[in-house]
SERO-4910 file (N, C-alpha, C, O; in steps of 0.05 Angstrom, whole numbers):
BEGIN
 pado doro    nc1    nc2    nc3   cac1   cac2   cac3    cc1    cc2    cc3    oc1    oc2    oc3
  Met    A    247   -352    837    263   -369    820    264   -356    792    243   -349    781
  Gln    A    287   -354    780    290   -343    753    292   -366    733    307   -385    737
  Ile    A    277   -364    712    277   -384    691    282   -370    664    270   -350    659
  Glu    A    300   -381    648    306   -370    622    287   -381    601    285   -405    598
  Gly    A    274   -363    587    256   -371    565    227   -371    573    220   -381    594
  Thr    A    211   -358    556    182   -356    562    168   -383    562    153   -388    580
  Arg    A    174   -400    543    162   -427    543    168   -443    568    150   -455    579
  Lys    A    194   -443    575    202   -458    599    188   -447    624    179   -462    641
  Ala    A    187   -420    626    173   -408    649    144   -415    649    132   -420    671
  Phe    A    131   -415    626    103   -422    624     98   -451    632     80   -456    647
  Glu    A    115   -469    623    113   -497    631    116   -501    661    101   -516    673
  Thr    A    135   -486    673    140   -488    702    116   -477    717    107   -488    737
  Met    A    105   -455    707     81   -443    720     58   -462    720     43   -465    739
  Leu    A     54   -477    697     32   -496    695     34   -519    715     14   -532    721
  Gln    A     58   -524    725     62   -546    744     52   -539    772     48   -557    789
  Glu    A     48   -513    777     39   -504    803     11   -514    809     -7   -510    792
  Arg    A      7   -526    831    -19   -536    839    -39   -513    842    -34   -494    856
  Gly    A    -63   -516    829    -84   -496    831    -78   -470    816    -91   -450    822
  Val    A    -60   -470    797    -52   -446    782    -76   -434    767    -77   -410    762
  Tyr    A    -95   -451    760   -119   -442    745   -133   -420    760   -145   -402    748
  Lys    A   -133   -421    787   -146   -400    803   -132   -373    800   -145   -353    796
  Lys    A   -105   -373    801    -90   -348    797    -95   -337    769    -97   -312    766
  Leu    A    -97   -354    750    -99   -346    722   -128   -338    714   -132   -324    694
  Gly    A   -147   -347    730   -175   -341    723   -185   -357    700   -202   -347    684
  Val    A   -175   -382    697   -184   -399    675   -194   -425    686   -190   -431    710
  Asp    A   -207   -441    670   -217   -468    678   -194   -487    681   -172   -484    669
  Thr    A   -198   -508    696   -178   -530    699   -174   -543    672   -151   -552    665
  Ser    A   -195   -544    655   -192   -557    629   -173   -541    611   -159   -552    594
  Thr    A   -173   -514    614   -156   -497    598   -126   -503    605   -110   -506    587
  Val    A   -120   -505    630    -93   -512    639    -86   -539    629    -63   -544    619
  Ala    A   -104   -559    631    -99   -586    621    -93   -586    591    -75   -600    582
  Asn    A   -109   -570    576   -104   -568    547    -77   -556    541    -62   -566    523
  Trp    A    -69   -535    555    -42   -523    551    -20   -544    556     -1   -546    541
  Lys    A    -23   -559    578     -3   -580    584     -2   -600    561     20   -609    554
  Thr    A    -24   -608    551    -25   -627    529    -12   -615    504      4   -629    491
  Tyr    A    -19   -591    497     -6   -577    474     24   -578    477     38   -585    458
  Leu    A     34   -570    500     63   -569    504     76   -597    501     97   -600    489
  Arg    A     63   -617    513     73   -644    512     74   -655    483     92   -669    475
  Glu    A     54   -647    467     52   -656    439     68   -638    420     69   -643    396
  Gly    A     81   -617    431     97   -600    414     81   -579    399     92   -566    381
  Lys    A     56   -576    405     39   -556    392     46   -529    404     58   -527    426
  Ser    A     40   -508    389     48   -481    398     25   -467    413      1   -471    407
  Ile    A     33   -451    432     15   -432    445     27   -405    439     51   -402    441
  Ser    A     11   -386    433     22   -360    425     39   -348    447     33   -351    471
  Leu    A     60   -334    439     77   -321    458     62   -300    475     66   -298    499
  Asp    A     44   -286    462     27   -266    476     11   -279    498     10   -269    520
  Lys    A     -1   -302    492    -18   -316    512      0   -326    535     -8   -323    558
  Met    A     23   -337    529     41   -347    550     50   -323    568     49   -326    593
  Glu    A     57   -301    556     66   -278    571     43   -266    588     47   -259    611
  Glu    A     19   -266    577     -4   -256    592    -10   -273    616    -14   -262    638
  Met    A     -9   -300    613    -14   -318    636      9   -316    656      3   -318    680
  Leu    A     33   -313    647     55   -310    666     52   -285    683     57   -286    707
  Met    A     44   -264    670     39   -239    685     16   -242    705     18   -232    728
  Arg    A     -5   -255    697    -28   -260    715    -19   -276    739    -30   -273    761
  Ser    A      0   -294    735      8   -311    757     27   -297    776     33   -307    798
  Gly    A     35   -272    769     53   -257    786     82   -257    777     99   -244    790
  Ala    A     87   -271    755    115   -271    745    122   -244    734    105   -228    725
  Gln    A    148   -237    734    158   -212    724    181   -217    704    197   -235    708
  Val    A    182   -200    684    203   -202    664    228   -190    677    227   -167    687
  Lys    A    250   -204    678    275   -194    690    293   -182    670    311   -166    677
  Gln    A    290   -189    645    307   -177    624    291   -176    598    281   -196    589
  Glu    A    289   -152    587    275   -148    562    291   -161    539    315   -165    541
  Lys    A    276   -167    518    289   -179    494    306   -157    480    298   -134    480
  Val    A    328   -165    470    345   -147    455    348   -158    427    355   -181    423
  Trp    A    342   -142    407    342   -151    379    365   -138    364    371   -114    367
  Asp    A    379   -153    347    400   -144    330    388   -146    302    386   -168    291
  Ile    A    380   -124    290    367   -124    264    387   -119    242    402   -100    242
  Ala    A    386   -136    221    404   -133    198    390   -113    179    368   -118    170
  Leu    A    404    -92    173    393    -71    155    406    -75    128    428    -86    125
  Thr    A    392    -64    107    404    -65     81    429    -47     81    432    -29     98
  Glu    A    447    -52     63    472    -37     62    468     -7     61    450      3     47
  Asn    A    483      7     77    482     37     78    456     48     89    452     72     86
  Gln    A    439     32    102    415     43    113    419     49    143    430     33    157
  Val    A    410     72    151    412     80    179    384     85    190    369    101    178
  Val    A    377     73    212    351     77    224    355     95    248    371     89    266
  Leu    A    340    117    249    344    136    270    317    143    282    296    144    269
  Asn    A    317    148    308    292    154    322    290    182    333    268    191    340
  His    A    312    196    335    312    222    348    324    243    329    343    237    314
  Glu    A    313    267    330    321    288    312    352    293    313    364    296    292
  Ala    A    363    295    337    391    301    340    408    279    326    427    285    312
  Asp    A    401    254    331    415    232    319    412    233    288    430    227    273
  Phe    A    388    241    280    382    242    251    401    262    238    413    256    217
  Phe    A    403    286    249    420    306    237    450    298    237    464    304    218
  Ala    A    458    285    259    486    276    260    492    255    239    513    256    226
  Glu    A    473    237    235    477    216    214    474    227    186    487    218    168
  Leu    A    456    246    183    451    258    157    477    271    146    482    270    122
  Ala    A    493    283    164    518    295    155    537    275    143    555    283    128
  Lys    A    534    249    150    552    228    140    543    215    114    557    200    101
  Val    A    518    222    106    506    209     82    519    218     57    525    241     53
  Glu    A    524    198     39    537    203     14    519    192     -9    498    180     -3
  Ser    A    527    197    -33    512    187    -56    509    156    -54    528    142    -48
  Gly    A    484    147    -59    478    119    -58    468    109    -31    458     87    -28
  Asp    A    470    126    -11    461    119     16    431    122     19    417    137      5
  Tyr    A    420    108     39    393    110     48    393    120     77    411    114     92
  Ile    A    372    135     84    369    143    112    340    143    118    323    152    102
  Glu    A    333    132    142    304    130    149    298    149    172    313    150    192
  Ala    A    276    163    170    266    181    191    241    168    203    222    161    189
  Asp    A    241    166    230    218    155    244    204    178    258    213    189    278
  Phe    A    181    186    247    166    209    257    149    203    281    136    221    292
  Thr    A    149    178    291    134    171    315    149    180    340    137    179    362
  Lys    A    173    189    337    190    197    360    192    227    363    211    237    376
  Gly    A    173    242    352    173    270    356    190    286    337    195    310    342
  Ile    A    200    274    316    216    289    297    198    306    280    177    297    271
  Ser    A    206    331    275    190    350    259    193    343    229    215    343    219
  Val    A    171    337    216    172    329    188    183    352    171    200    347    154
  Lys    A    175    376    176    185    399    160    215    403    163    229    407    143
  Arg    A    225    402    188    254    405    193    270    383    180    291    388    168
  Ile    A    260    358    182    274    336    170    275    338    140    297    336    128
  Phe    A    252    343    127    252    345     98    270    368     89    285    364     69
  Ser    A    269    390    102    286    413     95    315    406     97    331    412     78
  Ala    A    323    393    118    351    385    122    359    364    101    381    366     91
  Val    A    342    345     96    349    324     76    351    336     48    370    330     34
  Phe    A    333    353     41    334    367     15    359    383     12    372    382     -9
  Asn    A    365    399     32    389    416     31    415    399     30    433    406     15
  His    A    415    376     44    439    359     43    442    347     15    464    345      5
  Ala    A    420    338      3    421    327    -24    432    348    -43    449    341    -60
  Glu    A    423    373    -41    434    394    -58    464    398    -53    479    401    -72
  Lys    A    472    398    -28    499    402    -20    518    381    -32    540    388    -41
  Ile    A    510    356    -32    527    335    -42    522    328    -71    533    309    -82
  Gly    A    504    344    -83    499    340   -112    483    315   -119    489    301   -138
  Cys    A    463    308   -103    448    284   -107    419    290   -113    408    311   -104
  Leu    A    406    272   -127    377    273   -129    366    258   -105    379    240    -94
  Leu    A    342    266    -97    330    255    -73    304    241    -80    287    252    -94
  Ser    A    301    216    -70    276    202    -73    268    192    -46    285    188    -28
  Ser    A    242    187    -42    233    177    -16    212    156    -20    197    156    -39
  Thr    A    210    138      0    190    118      0    179    117     29    192    122     48
  Ser    A    153    109     30    140    108     56    118     87     55    101     88     38
  Lys    A    119     68     74     97     48     76     74     60     92     51     52     87
  Asp    A     80     77    110     59     92    125     70    119    131     93    126    124
  Lys    A     54    136    143     61    164    147     82    167    170     92    189    174
  Ser    A     87    146    185    104    150    208    134    146    202    151    155    217
  Lys    A    141    133    180    169    129    172    173    135    143    157    126    126
  Val    A    194    148    137    201    154    109    231    147    105    248    154    121
  Thr    A    236    133     83    263    126     76    271    144     52    258    145     32
  Tyr    A    293    159     56    304    176     35    328    163     22    344    151     35
  His    A    329    165     -5    351    154    -20    365    176    -35    353    192    -49
  Phe    A    391    178    -32    407    198    -45    421    185    -70    437    167    -67
  Glu    A    413    195    -94    424    184   -118    442    205   -132    435    228   -134
  Lys    A    464    195   -142    483    213   -156    469    224   -182    456    210   -196
  Arg    A    472    250   -186    461    263   -210    476    254   -234    501    250   -234
  Lys    A    462    250   -256    475    242   -281    486    267   -294    474    288   -294
  Ala    A    510    263   -305    523    285   -319    508    293   -344    497    276   -358
  Lys    A    507    319   -349    492    329   -373    508    326   -398    499    333   -419
***
């Protein structure tokens, strides 16, 4: 049976007689979860997903997220995509490099620096951690 929504699937699973055996938890734990749900209290998504998996349930469709980015920001995960998007970058634009996907830091920095020179921009970068860097291309001020 396919059920849409993790909470609904969790509620349905809890209705199964003797489910506590499959889940490896006490009957009181299942009773508490039922009470929480009835009272509108929350159970963590991670806990619901873990218990659904233990019961033998399978995810039929992964979640798809549509993330709103700041204006002119491009998020890229692969080197080829990065270079293709970098060629489109103009003054005032931002571009983010995700180094967790095997992108070479030296090649990316070299390409970004050269592109900034080519379009006559100053280059600045910010990074919250070492795995992602956001580059900002700023128009040079006239002398």
